[in-house]
N, C-alpha and C positions, 0 to 999 in steps of 0.2 A: 565484510564480503558475504554475499548470498549466492549459494549454488543450488539450483532447483533442477531436479531430474525426474521427468515422467510423472508429474503429479496428476492425480485423478480425484474428482469429487463429484458425487451425485447426491441428490436429496429425494426423499419420498414425496411423490406428488400428493397434494391434499386429496384425501378420499381414496388413496391407492389401497389395493388389496394385499394382505399378507397371508401366505400359505406355507405349507410344509414341502420341502424338497429333499430328496435323498442325497446324501453326500458320503460315499464310501459305505462304511458300516454304521456311520452315525447319521443322524438327521438333524438339520439345523433350520431355524426360522429364516426365511428369505423373502424378499419382495420381488415381484415380477418385474422384469426389466422394463416392460411397457409402462409400469406405474412409477418409474423414477425419472427425474429430470437431471440430465447431465449438465453440470455447471462448469467443470474443468476437465479437459480431456487431453492428457499427455502433454502438459506444459513443462518446458525445460528452458532455463536461461541462467546466465551468470551476471551478477551485479558486482563490480569491483570497487574497492576503496578508492576514494579520491575522484569518483566519477558519478554522474547523474544518469540513472537508468530509468527510462520511461516505459510504462505499460500503456500502450495506446489502443483504445478500442471503444466501440459504442456501449451504451448502457446495456447491461445484461450479457456482456461478452465473457465475463468470468474474472474480471480484474479484482473486484473486491473479495470474491471468494478465495482467489489466489493469495491475496495479502492477508486475509484472515487465517489461512492455513499457516503462512509464514510466521504470523504473530502468535501461534499456538492457541488460537481461540476455537478452531475446529480442527479435527483430525482428517488428514487425507485418507481416501479409500486405499490408495496404493501410491508408490513412488516415494521419493525422499527429498528433503530440503535441509540445508545446513546454513545457519547464521553464525558467522565468525567461527566456523568449525563445529558448532553444536547442532545436533540433529533435533529437528523440531518435535518429533514424537517421543524421543527418549530423554532429551536434556531440556525439558520445558523451562525450568527455573533459570538455567544458564542462558537460554535464548532470550528470555524476558529481561535479564540483567543487561544484555548486550544490545537490545533493540529498543528504539523509540518509535512508537506507532501512533500516528494521528489518523483515526478512522474518519470516514465520510460523515459529515454532520455530527461530529463529536460534541456531545452535550457538555456544557459546563454548569456548575451549580449557580443558579441565578441569584440566590440570596447571599452568596459569598462574593467578596471582592476578587479582582483579578489576582492580587497577591495571595489571598487566602486559597483560591483554587489551585494555584501552582504549588504553594507550600504544602497543602494537603496531599497532593500527589507525590511531592518530593519525600514526605515522611512515609508514605506507603511504599516507596521504593527503597526505604532503609536509611535515609539520611537522618542524622540526629537533628535536634531543634536548631542548634547553632549553624551547622553546615547547610541545613535547608534554607535558613534565612539568608545566608551568604549567597547561595546558589540562586535563590529567587531574585535577589537584588541584581545579580549579574545578568540574569535573563531579562529583567525589566529594562535594564540599560541597553542590552544587546538588541532587543526587539523594539526599542523606542516606545515603551508602554508607560512612561512616567506620568503622562497626562491623565491616565485612567486607572492606574494600578490599584488605587485604594477606593475606587468606586464599586458599588455592587454591580454585578454583571447584568442585572435586569436592565434592559434598554441598550445594551451594547450593540454597536453596528456589527455587520458580518465580519468586517475586517478586524475589529477588536476581538471578537470571539475567536477568529482564526489564530490571532497572535497568542491568545491565552492557551488554546489547544496545542499550538506548536510548542509553547514554553513548557507545558506539562510533559510533552513527549521528550523534551531535551533535559528535563530536570535531573536525571540520574547520569548525565554525560554519556549517553550510549554511543557506541562506535557506528552503528548502523541505524538508519532512520528511514521509515516508510511513511509516505503521505498519500492518503486516498482522496483523490479529487480535491486537492487543497485550495484551488482558486475558485471553486463554485461559489457564486454569489458575490464575489469581490468586484469592486469598481476598478477602473484602470490604474489609478495610483496605488491602491492596495495590492493589486496584482504585481505591479512593477516592484514594489517594496518586497513582496514575498519572494519574487525571483532573485533579487539581490541576496536575500538571506540564504536561500537554497544554494546559490553559487558559492557563497562564502563558506558554508558548511562543507561543500565538496572540496573547495580549495584547502580547507583545514584537514583534509584527509578522510572525511567521513564517507561511508557508502550511503548514497541517497537513491531510494527507489520511490517513484511516485506514479500514480495512475491518473489518466486523464482521457477524455474524449475530445479535447480541444486541440486541434492540429497545431495551431500557432504556438501554444504553450509548449508542446513537446518539441517542436522544431526550434524554438528559441532557447531551450534549456538543456536538452539531453545530449549526452555523449554517446549513448547507446539506446536504441529504440527497439522494443519488442512489440510487434503488432499482434494483437490478440482478437480473435473472432470466433464466436460460437464455442468458446471454451478451449480453443487451441491456438498455438502460436503459428501465425501465417508466415511471418518473416521477422528476422532480427538482424540488426547491423547498425552502423552509424547512419546518420541522416544521408550523408554523401553516398554511402554504400547502398542504402535502400533505393535512392534515386537512380543510381547506376544500374542496379540489378533489375529494376522495373522499367528502365528507359523513360522515366518521367522527369518533369522539371520541378514539380512541387509535391509536398508530402501527401496532400489530399488525393491527388491522382494516383500516386504510388500506393496509398492505402487501399483504394478501391480495387486496383489491379491485384494486389497481394491477397486480399480477402476473397476476390472472385476466383483466383487460382486455387486457393485453399478449398473453396466450396466445390469446384470442379473435381479436384483430386479426391475429395471425400465421397462424391457421388459415383466414382468409378467402381 
């Protein structure tokens, strides 16, 4: 389970100025607000076990930054987030032990086989050689990778690379799984296969969070949808709930209305 409360994150704009600002009796180094880019602005949502939660938004909306904070790769400026009860800024190792993360365009080692890529990651996660080999075999069977498991990754299709990246994320049997734009570059059959894998993981009780800008992917898979735009949550609910609240008949129109309303509220 993931609980996110009021997450904020900004980054220094390239070429931004740093100067001194007074702060009480002390002075601290700060960066002018105008020289910072706000990536995530007060994001809050809950992702439950046994459900698929989608972060839906255009490129640059703050989806990847949010997931990277949850994965403990970057620290939030403020706010809090817990993964299976572990706070992402205080319990970093515990979060990583409970979390499987497949980042966008996750690289795999091209000179290693699929089996070696997964085994290497399993060993990094603390599995001994025997248990790593057993787990890799299970994942190869589960993800139908037998036909290319012992080939070097050089020349793999996008679908094959995605399966290897997903297997790495699952190597240590995490309860919570995050996938950042997992269907990018996949053909129709590979996308359908990945959907079935995600549904089965949720049916097995895992908490699944995935980000996407593809409306039909989110509509087809998600139990709960959080629409994110310009770093903020515009609306979150089930698909049926979002359609009802916006008065629209499809997710694309509902998305446009929700993000337009958020922009209007921000400008007031």
